[in-house]
N, C-alpha and C positions, 0 to 999 in steps of 0.2 A: 305677604311677600317680604322677604328680608331686605331687598334692595330699595324699597319704597322710601326709606328714611336716609338713604345715602345721597350725598351731593352728586349732581349730574357730572361734575368734573371727575370725581373718583371713578364713576362708572365708565367714563370715556377712557381714562388711563388703564383701567382693568381690561377693557375690550382691546385697546391698543396693545397691551402686553400679551394678551392671549393670541392676537393676530401675529405678533412677532414670534411667539413660541411655535405657532403652526408653520410659519415660514422656515424657522430653524429646523423643525422636525422634518419638513419636506426636503430641505437641503441635506440633512443627515441621512435620510432614507435614500436619496439619489447617490450620495457618496458611498453608502454601504452597498447598494446594488452594483455600483461600478467595481468595488473591491471583490464582491462575490463573483461577478462575471469574469474578472481577471483571474481569480483563483480557479474557477471552473476551466477556463481556457488553458491555464498553466498545467492543471492536472490532466486535461485531455492530451496536451502535447507530450507530457511525460509518459502517459500510458501508451501513446502512439510510438514514442521512442523505444520504450521497453518491449512492446509487442512486435515492433519492426526489427529488433536486433537479430542478427544471424546466430545468436547463441541463446541458451536457456539461462534465465536469471531467477534466483529464488532467495528469499530471506527466511532464515530459520531461527527459532528460539534455540537456546543452548540445549534444551531437552529433545531437539529433533523435530518439533512441531513446525510445519511450514506456515509462515505468516502471510506471505504473498509470493506470487510468481508471475512470470510473463507467459504468454500463450505458447511460445516455442518450448519452454521447459515442460509445461503441462502436456503438450503433444508428444514430446520425447518419451514421456512415461505412459502414453496411451490414453490420457484423459482428454475430454472434449473441451475443457475450459479450466482456467486457474481456480475458479470457484469449486469445481468438482474435485480437482486435485487437493485443495485445502480441506474440503469436507471429508473425503475418503482417506486422503493421506494422513490427516491428523489422527485417524482411528487406526488404520492398518500400518502406518509408517511408510516412509518414502524410500528409506535405505533398505538394501537386501538383508542386512543383519544389524543387530544392535551394536556389534563390534565395529562394523563398517561405519555406522552412524557416529560412534564415539571417535573413531580415527579421523574422520573427515571434519567433524565439528570441533574437536579439541585442538587440532593443529592450528597454530596462529596463521601460518601461511603455507599453503600447499604449493609445491613447485609447479611451474607452467606445464600443463598437460598431464598431471598426475591422474591416474585412473581411479574410479570409485564405482562400486556396484550399487545400483538402485533397484527398487522393486517396481516392475511394470504393472500396469493396471490388471493385466491378465495373470499376474502372479510370477511371471518369469523374471529372471535377473537380467539387467541391462547394464553394460559398462559404458560410462560416460567419462570423458576427460573433464577434470575439475580444477578450478582455481578458487580458493577460499580466502576470505578476509574477515577477521574478527572485528565487530563493531562494538567496542566496549561501552560507549555511552548509552547504547540501547540494549546491551547484553544479547546481541544477535550475531549471526554469522551469515554473510552474503556469499552465495555461490554463483560462479559463472560456469556453465557446462556446455559441452558440445558433444555430438554423437560420434561414436567410433564403431562399436559392434555390439551384438547381443549374445547372450549365453542362455541356453535352455535350462 
């Protein structure tokens, strides 16, 4: 054994140091758990706020790929959940045409209540009122939509 030739006092100091490290690690673990719990709570509240909004919210990449949306936006387009919208919408597209997508996503700010045509899950076109805001730091476009009428 390698510790047989070490003085007893050195071993005591080493054990004391190890105990201090354990206490410090436990305190750090408790602090990290508190931060993680607070983050989860904040994320849950934000999701509740977005899903409880009376309008559809969606964040798009500049190329038209939906990054995230709230439940009302997904339901406006006939999807059961935002995850389904993101999965299918990123393949089929969310806008009725590529021209409509370009028009909506390229404009820096659309006027309050400007109309835009989207593709419903069943393939029909649906007109939604839209407000758009460009988010340059993330190279995304945030849309606020609300329902007006559908077109076949």
